[in-house]
C-alpha positions in Angstrom: 2.6 -9.9 9.8 -1.1 -10.5 9.6 -3.4 -7.8 8.2 -7.2 -8.0 7.2 -6.9 -7.9 3.1 -10.4 -6.4 2.9 -10.6 -3.0 4.8 -13.7 -1.6 5.9 -13.1 2.1 5.2 -10.4 4.5 3.8 -9.2 5.5 7.3 -8.8 1.5 8.1 -7.0 1.1 5.1 -4.7 4.1 5.8 -4.1 2.8 9.3 -2.9 -0.7 8.2 -0.8 0.8 5.4 1.0 3.2 8.4 1.4 -0.3 10.4 3.2 -2.1 7.5 5.4 0.5 6.9 6.2 1.6 10.6 6.9 -2.3 10.9 9.5 -2.1 8.0 10.9 0.6 9.4 11.4 -0.9 12.8 12.8 -4.1 11.1 9.9 -6.2 12.3 9.3 -7.3 8.4 11.7 -7.4 5.6 11.1 -5.8 2.2 9.5 -8.4 0.3 6.8 -9.0 3.1 6.3 -5.1 3.0 5.8 -5.1 -0.8 3.7 -8.1 -0.7 1.4 -6.6 1.8 1.0 -3.4 0.1 0.4 -5.1 -3.1 -2.6 -7.2 -1.5 -3.9 -4.2 -0.1 -3.7 -2.3 -3.2 -5.5 -5.2 -5.1 -8.3 -5.9 -2.7 -8.9 -2.2 -1.8 -8.5 -0.5 -5.1 -11.5 1.8 -4.7 -10.4 3.0 -1.3 -6.9 3.6 -2.6 -7.2 5.6 -5.7 -9.8 7.5 -7.3 -9.3 9.0 -11.1 -5.5 7.7 -10.9 -4.9 9.8 -7.3 -4.9 8.5 -3.9 -7.8 9.5 -2.2 -7.8 12.6 0.4 -8.2 10.3 3.3 -5.1 8.5 2.0 -3.0 11.3 1.4 -3.8 12.9 5.1 -3.4 9.8 7.1 -0.3 8.4 5.5 1.8 11.2 4.6 4.2 11.5 2.1 7.2 9.5 3.5 4.9 6.5 3.4 2.9 7.4 0.3 6.4 7.5 -1.8 7.3 4.3 -0.6 3.6 2.8 -1.8 4.0 4.7 -5.2 7.3 3.3 -5.5 6.0 -0.3 -5.0 3.0 0.0 -7.1 4.9 1.7 -10.1 7.4 -1.5 -9.7 4.3 -3.9 -9.8 2.9 -1.9 -12.9 6.1 -2.3 -14.7 6.3 -5.8 -14.2 2.6 -6.3 -15.3 3.7 -4.2 -18.6 6.5 -6.8 -19.2 4.1 -9.9 -18.8 6.1 -11.1 -16.0 3.5 -11.7 -13.7 
C-alpha cells in the first residue's frame, strides 16, 4: 500500500490513517506494514497528529476510538523501543 507521507491537512492525515487501518482489518496489508506506515506518518506529520501530547480534535473526530487505540499502541511501542535505544 502506498500513501503520501507528507499530508496537507489534519483531515487528509485522518483519512490516510483510516485507510491504512481499514486495509489492515480487511487483510489487505499485514501488521508490520500497518505499523511501519503509521510510524512514518507520525514522524512526518507530528504537528498534525498531536498538540500538547494529545491527538488533535480533527484526528479524534475523524478516526474514532477503535482506530486511535491501535495508533496509540503502535506509538507507545515505538516510544518504548526508543527508550531502550534499540532504534
